[in-house]
C-alpha positions in Angstrom: 11.1 -5.0 -25.5 9.2 -6.7 -22.6 11.9 -5.7 -20.1 11.2 -2.1 -20.9 7.5 -2.6 -20.2 8.4 -4.5 -17.0 10.6 -1.6 -15.8 7.9 0.9 -16.8 5.2 -1.1 -14.9 7.5 -1.3 -11.8 8.0 2.5 -11.9 4.3 3.1 -12.3 3.7 0.8 -9.4 6.1 2.7 -7.2 4.5 6.0 -8.0 0.9 5.0 -7.8 0.9 2.7 -4.8 3.1 4.8 -2.5 1.4 7.0 0.1 1.8 10.8 0.0 4.3 10.9 2.9 6.6 8.4 1.1 6.4 10.3 -2.1 7.1 13.6 -0.3 10.2 12.1 1.3 11.3 10.9 -2.2 10.8 14.4 -3.7 12.7 16.0 -0.8 15.6 13.6 -1.3 15.6 14.1 -5.0 15.7 17.8 -4.7 18.4 17.8 -2.1 20.5 15.3 -4.2 20.0 17.4 -7.3 21.1 20.5 -5.6 24.2 18.9 -4.0 25.4 17.1 -7.1 28.4 18.8 -8.6 28.0 17.5 -12.2 26.6 14.7 -14.3 29.8 12.6 -13.8 28.7 12.0 -10.2 25.1 10.9 -11.0 25.5 7.3 -10.0 27.2 8.1 -6.7 24.6 10.7 -5.9 21.8 8.3 -6.8 23.2 5.6 -4.5 23.5 8.1 -1.6 20.0 9.4 -2.3 18.6 5.9 -2.2 20.4 5.2 1.1 19.0 8.5 2.5 15.5 7.6 1.2 15.7 4.2 2.9 17.0 5.7 6.2 14.3 8.4 6.2 11.7 5.7 5.6 13.0 3.7 8.5 13.1 6.8 10.8 9.5 7.6 9.7 8.3 4.1 10.7 10.1 4.1 14.0 9.0 7.6 15.0 5.6 8.1 13.5 4.7 4.4 13.1 5.7 3.5 16.7 7.6 0.4 15.5 10.2 -1.3 17.6 13.5 -0.1 16.1 15.5 -3.3 16.3 12.6 -5.5 15.1 11.7 -3.2 12.3 15.4 -3.0 11.2 15.4 -6.7 10.8 12.1 -6.8 9.0 13.1 -4.0 6.7 16.4 -5.7 5.9 14.6 -9.0 5.1 12.1 -7.0 2.9 15.1 -5.5 1.0 16.7 -8.9 0.5 13.4 -10.2 -0.9 12.8 -7.3 -3.2 12.7 -8.3 -6.9 15.7 -6.9 -8.9 13.3 -5.2 -11.3 11.9 -3.1 -8.5 15.4 -2.1 -7.3 16.2 -1.2 -10.9 13.0 0.9 -11.1 14.0 2.8 -8.0 17.5 3.4 -9.3 16.2 4.7 -12.6 13.5 6.9 -11.1 16.0 8.5 -8.7 18.7 8.9 -11.3 16.4 10.6 -13.8 14.8 12.8 -11.1 18.2 13.9 -9.8 19.5 14.5 -13.4 16.4 16.7 -14.2 16.8 18.7 -11.0 20.5 19.2 -11.6 19.9 20.2 -15.3 17.2 22.7 -14.3 19.4 24.2 -11.6 22.3 24.5 -14.1 20.0 26.3 -16.6 18.8 28.7 -13.8 22.3 29.5 -12.7 23.4 30.6 -16.1 
């Protein structure tokens, strides 16, 4: 049961400690992925692509708005990803998968 609380705390940490621009990027990626997903059978593939898009948009944000050196920040970002705890990665995957599924279900109900 403690693993569920650990995942919940990681999700809570992601949502409450991120800035508004990062949360906005995540919402835009979730909406776009939910609209593009064909059906629930492609949820995991869509989630993986959405996470990659989220990471890429975060990188572009830091290079353009944050005025970071592109090569140095790519190396730093990669090392930060390698040092990320697995529970945090699982929390991102679950958050994105649930968000994409909800968007796709609502879209399916509206289209009927």
